[in-house]
Structures are given as structure tokens and as C-alpha cells.
N, C-alpha and C positions, 0 to 999 in steps of 0.2 A: 495909789492904793496904800493902805496900811495893813501890816500883818504882825502878829506876835511870833517871832522867830526863835528857833533854837540854833545857836552857832556851835554848840558842843552838847554831847549827850549828857543827861543828868536830871536833876530835879526840876520841877516846874518853875521854880524861882529864877531859873536861867532864861526864861522867855523874855525877849526884848522887843519893844515896839519899834518897828522898822518901816521906813518909807521905801516903796518899790514902784517901778513903772507899772502902769496899768497893762495887764495882759490882753492879748487878742485871741479869740478862739480859732483853732485850726479846723480842718475837715472833721466832721462828726462831733464837734465840741460846742459847748454853750458857755458864754460868759454871763455871770450872774452878779448883780449888785446885791450884796448880802445885807439882809435885814436882821437875821437872827441865826445863831450858831448853837447847836446842841452839844453839850459836854458829855463825854462818856469815859468810863474807867479806862478803856483802852488807850485814851489820849495820854494818860500818865505813863503807860508802858511804852508807847511810841517815843515819848520824850527821853526815856531811860535806855532806849535801844533794846527793849526786852519784849517787843511785840513781833508778830510774824511779818508785819509791814515795817521795813527798815529803810526809810528815805535817806538820800544822801544829804549831808549838811551843806549849807544851812537849810532849814525847812520850818514850815509852820505845821503844827499838829492839827488834829480835828478832822472829822469825817462826815459831818452832816450840816447842811445849811438850808435856809429858806430865803427867798428874795425875788427880785424882779429880773427877768431876762434882759440883759444889756445888748447882746449881739449873739448871732449864731454863725457857725462855720458852714462850709459847703456841705451839702447833702443832709442838712438837718431840716426836717419838715414837721416834726411833731410839736415843736414849740416855736414861738416867735417873740421878737422883742416886745416888752411890755407885759408879758404874761407873768403871773405869780407862780413860782415853782418851789419844790423842795428837791434836793439832790444829795447824793452820797459821793464822796471822793475818797481815795485811799489815804490822803493826808492833804493839808493845806487849807482846811476850813477856817482856821483862826485868822481871818482876813476880811477886808471890806469888799474885795472882788475875788471871785473864785471861777476857775475854769473846770467844767465837769464834762465827762463823757455823756453825750446826749442819751445814751441807753440807760443812764443812771439818774435821769431827770424826770420828775413827775409833776404834772400840772396839779396845783392845789385846788381842792373843791371851793366853790364860791362860799364865802362867809368864814373860811378858816383863816385866822390871823397868822402872821409870820412866826410868832413865838410858839404857837401850837404846832404849826407845820414843821418847824425845826426840831421839835420834840417827838414827832410822829414817825420818823424814819427808822433809825437803827434799832431802837429797843422794841418797837412794835413789829417790825419786820422779823427780827430775831425770834420774838415770842410766838408770832403767828406761825412761822415756818417750823419752829420746834414742836409746837403743840399739834398742828394740823398735818404737816408733811412728815415729820419724823416720828412723833409718838402716836399719831392718829387718835387723838383724844376724842372720846364719844360722849354724847349727852348722857348724864346719869352716872358717869364715872367720877371717882374721887381724885382730885388733883391737889398735891401738896406742893406749895410754892415757897422755896426758901428765899430769904432776903426780899420778902414780898413788898416792903415799903420802898425799895430802890427802883431804879429805872426799868430794867428788864423784868424785875419781879412784879412790879405794879402792872406792867403791860400784860404779863402772863395771868395775873389775877383777873384783870378786866376781860381779857379775851376768853379765858376759861369760863367765866360766868356767862359771857355772851353765847358760848357754844353749848351751854346747858350742863356744865360740870358742877359738882359739889366741891367748892374750893376751900382748902385749909391753908391759911396764910401763916407762915413761920417768920419770926424776926427775933432780934436779940434783946429788945427792950419792950416794956409794956406800953410806952408812948407810941412806938411804931405799930404795935398790935392794935391799939385804939384807932390809929389812922387807917389800918387795913380793914377794920370793921366798918369804918365810915365809907370806905371804898367798895364795900359789898361782899367781903369775905364771909363765908358761911360759918367758919370756925377759925380760931387762932391758937397758936401755941408758941411759947417762948423758948427759943434755942439757947438763951443765955442761962437757963436753969437746968440743973442735972435731971436726968430721967426723961428728957423730952421725947426720945424715940418711943418709949412706952405710951406716952400720951397720944402718939399717932394711932396706935392700936385701940386705945380707948375711944378716940373720936371716930373710928371706923368700925366699931363693933367687933374688933379683933381681926378684921380682914387685912388691914393695911391700905396704903394708898395705891391706886392703879397707876398713876403717873406721878413721878417726882421731878420737879423742875429745880435743878441744882446749878446755881451760878457761883457757889461759894467754894466747894471742894473741901479737902482736909477731913476733919472729924464729922462734918455735916454729911459727907457722902457715905461714910462708914455707918453712921447712925441711921441714915435713910434706908440703906440696904437691909438692915436688920428688920425693918418693919414695912417693907414694901409688899404689896399683894402678890399672890401667885399670878404669874403671867404679867407682872407689872413691868413698866418701862421707866428707866432712869434716864433723864435728859441731862447730858453734860453740856453746860452752857459756858462755863468759865471757872476761874479759880480766884475769886475776889478775896478769899481768906488767905491767899498767899502760898498754899500748899497743894501740890498736885497729888492726889491720893493714889494708893495702890488698892486693888480690889481683890477680895477673896473670891476666886472664881467658883468655889464649891457652892456658895450661896446663889450665884447666877445659874448654875446648873440645877440645883435642887428645887428652885422655885420658878424655873422657866423665865427668868428675868431677861429682858432685853436692855442693853446699855447702848444708847444712841447719842451721837454728838451733833452739834450744830455750829457751823462756822459760817456766818453771814457772808463774809467777803468772797468765799468761793462760789456763791450763787451768781455773782455778777458775771463770772466767766463760764461756769459750768451749766447753769440753768437760768439765764436771764429772763426767759419767758415766765418761769415759775415765780420769780421774784416780782415781776411786774404784775402778775395776777394777784399775788399776795397783797401788793399795795392797793389794788382796786378793791379787794375784799375787805381790807382794813378801812378804806374810805366808806364802804357800805356799812360796816359795823359801827363806825363813827356816826353815821347818819341815823341808823335804825336802833342802835342799842346804847348810844351815848359813850362808846369807847373813846376816851380822850385822855391826853397826858395831864398829869397834875404837875404844874410848874412850881417847883419849890422856891425859885427866885430867879431874877434877871439881873445880870451884872454887866458893866461895861467890858469891852474886850480887853482893856488894860488890866483888869482884875482876873485874868485867866488863871494865874497861879493860885490865887486864893480859892477860886471855884474848884480847881482840881484837888486842892488839899481837903476841901470839904467833902468831895466825893470819896477820897481815900479814907477819911475818918468815919465814913458811913453815917454822917449826920444829915444826909439829904433824903427827903421823902419825895420820890418822883424824879423830876429832871431839873437841872440847872441850865440856864440859857445865857449866852453872851450876846451883846449887841454892839456893832462896830461904832455907832454914833457916839 
């Protein structure tokens, strides 16, 4: 097998193509011949040693793949060799063969290609659980999605629309906003321009957004809290802007605001049944409402560093996918 390995912590350019022995699955594990790998912002943080998952060196980053089951270990009955699956791993996805916990493996619906499947795991599970389980978004409510042209943002936009919400897409450039409109946003606003928080109130008739999906942090969080609706919910998804904000709790108290976080990784251990149900619901939304990833580009595995740099520069609309071939 081949893998892009980090032998020391640092920037993505340190990734090296490495030949390794093919692994075999142990009890409860599945070996997958990888066809496609989803890139995520967290992969950059793992390379730098700044993510909550800190694998021992050397390691391959990456957390989601799609491919064909090569072999299964003892006690695995839900999948069998030859099946097309998607899977999440804590790390190690930047490889041609991956070993995954069988509990984190999902059979791909008929007709879904590997590139789509590899893009359908982390960001869509994150956004579904955030909106449905944590924020309890209801039809007719207003959802403000920050960084709506990115991976998790676009997933939130699509899922919010499928659930019947009025979706305001926020992004830093007008090109990204045009893309969000094409993807079905009801309204857009540019966070790269001064005064955007007041624009939220204009777009909601002075009420504010019922749910704010914030994967950026920093000043975006502060501006969102100024114009969130009474009894609104702020979803803390991540800090792609690089700054973890402090919150003025008097606003939380005066407007009955709920601040709720979502960490996808913890669901694998704490609530695996909820996560598996979320995946099935997402497959249903894919079939009934056209919820599907927008793949910005597909690159060879050897260009992993370039892909991660594009993610960090926030020049990607939707998902970037790597292929081992």
C-alpha cells in the first residue's frame, strides 16, 4: 500500500509518499481498498499537532474514505468483501488501503460513486447532527450559515433547506455568495463587508436568525450574537478563522440564547447509534431532496499538500477529494 506520511509535525508540505506493507483487519475491523479520500480542514491541524486527535509519528492524516471492502475481521457481519462502503477513521485515510472500525463503516447506496461517498461523511454528519440533534432546527425557522460555500457550510445550507428552514448564506466574497445562491440559499450576505451583522436584521425583519451555524469563530461569533433572535441557538462547529472567541454572557442571558457545540468524533464512542441513524437519514435526504456534495476538485493522493493549502486559503467551494490511483 501507499500512504502520505508525516514523519514530523508541521506543515502539509512535510507529507511524504511512503510504501508500507498491506495491513490485515483484526477482530471488529474492516480493510478497505480506497477509491476516494475526503479532505477536511481538521487534517491540517492533525499535521501540525494542534487537533484533539494526536497520533504517534509517523502517521497518515485523513479521516474519511470510500472504497471496496477487501477483507473483514472476526465478528464483522454488517459488511462483506466486495461491498462499496464509506468509513471514518481517527487518522490514516491518506492511503490506498485503510483499516476501519466496523462500527464506523456504512454501506454506500446503489448508484452513489466513490468520490461522492467520500465527500458525504464528515461534513454532512457534522451538519446533520448539529442542526437536528443539537439546535433542533424547525421548518420555518431562519438559519444563518457562515462560510456557507465551504464543506460543512454547504452541507448545512443543503440540509437546512431540506428541513424546511429559511437559509441565509454568509461568505467572505461575492463569488462565493453567487455559488451559495446556485445551491439554493434563500438570501446571502457578505461577511467581508463592514456592517454585515445589521444586514442579518434587515433580512429577518428585525428579528434575527433563529439558528446560527458558526464554523469560523473570532469576530464572526461576536457579530452573530449581536443579531441572533430571542431564544436563538448558536452552533459552535469550529474555528476556521483561527481565533477562539470569548462570549459576553450578558447577551446570552438577556436574549435567552443557547450556545451548543458539536464534536463529531465524540459521537463514535458516546452515541454510535445516533451517528448511524444520522447517516441513514442523510442517505434518505440524498434520495428524496437531492442533498449531495459539491466536489470542487479531485486530485491525486500525491498532491495532498496542495489540496490542504487550498482548503486553508478558503478558495474551495464544497469538497476536495484525493484519489490513490
